[in-house]
Backbone as a chain_set.jsonl record, in Angstrom:
{"seq": "RHNRTLRAAIAARSNLPVAPVDEVGLDGDALEAQAFAVLAVRAADGLALSYASTTATDGAVTGGALHRAQVVGQVSGRNR", "coords": {"N": [[88.527, 106.266, 108.341], [87.091, 107.917, 106.632], [84.404, 106.995, 107.157], [81.646, 108.306, 108.293], [79.47, 107.355, 109.954], [80.678, 105.288, 111.515], [82.563, 106.593, 112.976], [80.92, 108.431, 114.511], [79.569, 106.567, 115.995], [81.678, 105.53, 117.433], [82.596, 107.848, 118.652], [80.283, 108.329, 120.195], [80.09, 106.145, 122.076], [82.548, 106.234, 123.327], [82.37, 108.883, 124.436], [84.121, 110.776, 123.707], [85.551, 113.315, 121.788], [85.776, 112.616, 118.131], [87.778, 112.579, 115.252], [89.011, 112.806, 111.996], [92.161, 111.786, 111.194], [93.548, 113.348, 109.567], [92.838, 115.848, 110.164], [94.012, 116.63, 112.317], [96.632, 117.034, 111.607], [97.987, 114.689, 110.533], [98.886, 112.463, 107.951], [96.698, 110.62, 106.587], [96.423, 108.817, 104.562], [98.886, 107.758, 104.493], [99.196, 106.885, 107.211], [97.206, 104.776, 106.947], [98.301, 103.161, 105.086], [100.623, 102.313, 106.453], [99.404, 101.02, 108.577], [98.258, 98.835, 107.266], [100.361, 97.339, 106.294], [101.697, 96.746, 108.668], [99.821, 94.818, 109.682], [99.787, 92.942, 107.433], [102.594, 91.785, 107.529], [102.3, 90.845, 110.179], [100.468, 88.671, 109.696], [101.561, 87.124, 107.658], [103.505, 86.185, 109.365], [102.046, 84.552, 110.822], [101.099, 85.729, 113.318], [98.926, 86.911, 115.755], [96.201, 89.029, 114.999], [94.25, 90.411, 116.257], [92.731, 90.541, 119.471], [90.928, 89.155, 122.253], [90.817, 91.25, 124.169], [90.533, 93.512, 122.887], [88.783, 93.356, 120.709], [86.726, 91.622, 121.119], [86.77, 89.12, 120.596], [86.81, 85.402, 120.669], [89.352, 84.764, 121.375], [92.878, 84.829, 120.617], [93.111, 86.031, 117.263], [94.229, 85.127, 114.084], [95.172, 86.304, 110.779], [94.108, 84.693, 108.573], [94.667, 82.988, 105.583], [97.594, 82.815, 103.579], [97.634, 82.723, 100.018], [99.558, 81.683, 97.365], [99.889, 82.742, 93.878], [100.213, 80.236, 91.389], [102.902, 80.179, 88.83], [102.624, 79.681, 85.54], [103.743, 80.118, 83.129], [105.763, 82.139, 81.029], [104.69, 85.482, 80.087], [104.353, 87.486, 77.538], [105.175, 90.969, 76.349], [102.856, 91.916, 75.273], [99.291, 92.49, 75.497], [97.002, 89.89, 76.172]], "CA": [[88.369, 107.862, 108.603], [85.922, 108.201, 105.829], [83.037, 106.353, 107.407], [81.126, 109.139, 109.451], [78.787, 106.459, 110.901], [81.77, 104.625, 112.363], [83.317, 107.835, 113.602], [79.922, 108.717, 115.199], [79.545, 105.424, 116.864], [83.041, 105.507, 118.394], [82.269, 108.893, 119.814], [79.091, 107.99, 121.319], [80.614, 104.899, 122.945], [83.671, 106.665, 124.034], [82.077, 110.099, 125.136], [85.064, 111.624, 123.539], [85.467, 113.857, 120.295], [86.593, 111.653, 117.226], [87.942, 113.182, 114.215], [90.001, 112.315, 111.068], [93.546, 112.084, 111.581], [94.026, 114.57, 108.647], [92.254, 117.213, 110.766], [95.138, 116.733, 113.522], [98.033, 117.145, 110.848], [98.675, 113.603, 110.242], [98.623, 112.188, 106.673], [95.829, 109.54, 106.624], [96.638, 107.552, 103.545], [100.272, 107.183, 105.053], [98.995, 106.006, 108.331], [96.493, 103.654, 106.491], [99.21, 102.195, 104.519], [101.445, 101.793, 107.48], [98.656, 99.99, 109.341], [97.959, 97.543, 106.419], [101.543, 96.875, 106.069], [101.996, 96.028, 110.101], [99.022, 93.597, 109.658], [100.356, 92.03, 106.409], [103.566, 91.306, 108.222], [102.203, 89.891, 111.294], [99.659, 87.661, 109.105], [102.546, 86.386, 107.019], [104.491, 85.281, 110.147], [101.096, 83.859, 111.702], [100.961, 86.327, 114.704], [97.651, 87.296, 116.043], [95.924, 90.359, 114.622], [93.284, 90.944, 117.272], [92.627, 89.846, 120.624], [89.703, 89.334, 122.818], [90.647, 92.365, 124.986], [90.461, 94.788, 121.89], [87.581, 93.299, 119.651], [85.714, 90.942, 122.058], [86.95, 87.781, 120.04], [87.088, 84.433, 121.784], [90.768, 84.886, 121.806], [93.689, 85.765, 119.615], [92.86, 85.796, 115.814], [95.088, 85.539, 112.969], [94.621, 87.003, 109.54], [93.78, 83.986, 107.644], [95.571, 82.04, 104.872], [98.219, 83.336, 102.138], [97.336, 81.923, 98.969], [100.357, 82.341, 96.201], [99.52, 82.059, 92.625], [101.095, 79.431, 90.631], [103.264, 80.733, 87.737], [102.342, 78.692, 84.782], [104.543, 80.47, 82.078], [106.018, 83.649, 80.73], [103.767, 86.067, 79.323], [105.065, 88.533, 76.605], [104.934, 92.176, 76.883], [101.537, 92.008, 74.679], [98.109, 92.135, 76.143], [96.428, 88.623, 75.625]], "C": [[87.434, 108.427, 107.655], [84.674, 107.928, 106.204], [82.533, 107.315, 108.731], [80.241, 108.32, 110.362], [79.622, 105.843, 111.863], [82.228, 105.628, 113.393], [82.342, 108.256, 114.876], [79.689, 107.865, 116.36], [80.574, 105.318, 117.928], [82.783, 106.82, 119.361], [81.272, 108.749, 120.858], [79.521, 107.157, 122.468], [81.599, 105.37, 123.938], [83.471, 108.058, 124.973], [83.362, 110.949, 124.781], [85.019, 112.066, 121.975], [86.26, 112.802, 119.443], [86.656, 112.548, 115.94], [88.96, 112.673, 113.057], [91.19, 112.819, 111.129], [93.995, 113.175, 110.761], [93.873, 115.718, 109.445], [93.5, 117.526, 111.968], [96.327, 116.728, 113.009], [98.792, 115.904, 110.561], [98.007, 113.179, 108.775], [97.878, 110.678, 106.796], [96.201, 108.52, 105.874], [97.905, 107.07, 104.074], [100.134, 106.319, 106.319], [98.259, 104.707, 107.94], [97.361, 102.63, 106.028], [100.223, 101.501, 105.468], [100.682, 100.577, 108.407], [98.634, 98.507, 108.655], [99.389, 96.807, 106.376], [101.946, 96.093, 107.399], [101.095, 94.829, 109.855], [99.449, 92.508, 108.748], [101.4, 91.326, 106.968], [103.317, 90.213, 109.37], [101.146, 88.717, 110.845], [100.417, 86.921, 108.403], [103.44, 85.597, 107.98], [103.523, 84.633, 111.417], [100.92, 84.341, 113.036], [99.499, 86.767, 114.611], [97.407, 88.869, 115.492], [94.974, 91.218, 115.363], [93.058, 90.018, 118.423], [91.374, 90.239, 121.398], [89.575, 90.898, 123.746], [90.334, 93.643, 124.074], [89.277, 94.661, 121.043], [86.666, 92.23, 120.259], [85.755, 89.496, 121.139], [86.997, 86.852, 121.13], [88.463, 84.441, 122.157], [91.549, 85.342, 120.599], [93.361, 85.343, 118.162], [93.849, 86.074, 114.694], [94.466, 86.026, 111.787], [94.294, 85.978, 108.322], [94.653, 83.363, 106.91], [96.269, 83.018, 103.78], [98.105, 82.345, 101.114], [98.266, 82.502, 97.699], [99.839, 81.792, 94.952], [100.649, 81.409, 91.986], [101.637, 80.023, 89.103], [103.108, 79.503, 86.777], [103.181, 78.844, 83.624], [104.849, 81.716, 81.786], [104.938, 84.093, 79.841], [104.655, 87.261, 78.725], [104.563, 89.864, 77.196], [103.519, 92.664, 76.043], [100.375, 91.729, 75.649], [97.631, 90.698, 75.417], [94.938, 88.577, 75.921]], "O": [[86.967, 109.527, 107.952], [83.761, 108.548, 105.66], [82.91, 107.141, 109.89], [80.269, 108.604, 111.559], [79.278, 105.87, 113.044], [82.22, 105.366, 114.596], [82.786, 108.404, 116.015], [79.616, 108.293, 117.511], [80.335, 105.058, 119.108], [82.78, 106.778, 120.591], [81.383, 108.981, 122.061], [79.323, 107.46, 123.644], [81.58, 105.046, 125.125], [84.157, 108.325, 125.959], [83.661, 111.835, 125.582], [84.559, 111.349, 121.087], [87.227, 112.196, 119.907], [85.667, 113.197, 115.603], [89.863, 111.983, 113.531], [91.422, 114.028, 111.129], [94.826, 113.949, 111.235], [94.754, 116.577, 109.428], [93.751, 118.664, 112.363], [97.249, 116.443, 113.772], [100.007, 115.923, 110.366], [96.852, 113.476, 108.47], [98.545, 109.686, 107.092], [96.331, 107.391, 106.348], [98.013, 105.845, 104.108], [100.766, 105.279, 106.506], [98.578, 103.646, 108.477], [97.295, 101.459, 106.399], [100.598, 100.339, 105.313], [101.195, 99.537, 108.821], [98.872, 97.418, 109.178], [99.378, 95.577, 106.44], [102.45, 94.973, 107.323], [101.682, 93.747, 109.823], [99.499, 91.336, 109.119], [101.229, 90.107, 106.96], [103.866, 89.12, 109.507], [100.982, 87.808, 111.659], [100.015, 85.758, 108.405], [104.038, 84.58, 107.629], [103.912, 84.308, 112.538], [100.615, 83.542, 113.921], [98.944, 86.96, 113.529], [98.269, 89.745, 115.555], [94.855, 92.433, 115.205], [93.201, 88.803, 118.293], [90.829, 91.339, 121.294], [88.528, 91.513, 123.944], [89.917, 94.687, 124.574], [88.726, 95.682, 120.631], [85.653, 92.065, 119.579], [84.716, 88.843, 121.044], [87.17, 87.203, 122.297], [88.743, 84.107, 123.308], [91.076, 86.065, 119.722], [93.375, 84.128, 117.964], [94.221, 87.222, 114.453], [93.243, 86.166, 111.772], [94.224, 86.422, 107.176], [95.658, 83.058, 107.552], [95.617, 83.878, 103.188], [98.46, 81.185, 101.324], [97.931, 83.512, 97.082], [99.413, 80.641, 94.856], [101.799, 81.848, 91.988], [100.781, 80.298, 88.262], [103.436, 78.388, 87.182], [103.439, 77.808, 83.011], [104.136, 82.556, 82.335], [104.358, 83.373, 79.029], [105.515, 87.86, 79.372], [103.814, 89.985, 78.165], [103.147, 93.824, 76.221], [100.466, 90.851, 76.507], [97.884, 90.466, 74.234], [94.265, 87.613, 75.556]]}, "num_chains": 1, "name": "protein.A"}
């Protein structure tokens, strides 16, 4: 919503007015956080995040791979 160039491109292609969600009374930060949470859960479950019909991919696309950090030992409360 902060990318003016992207908003202008969407408006030009759609021939519709495009405005940041904050201007229509929604909390853009909360909406963005919810969207990333939905994408994270879908990625963790191995579900598609994008489809050919929405982003011109060759087919359904997942969100990549999850890499978990390996815990080596306990760290005390001090900065090291």
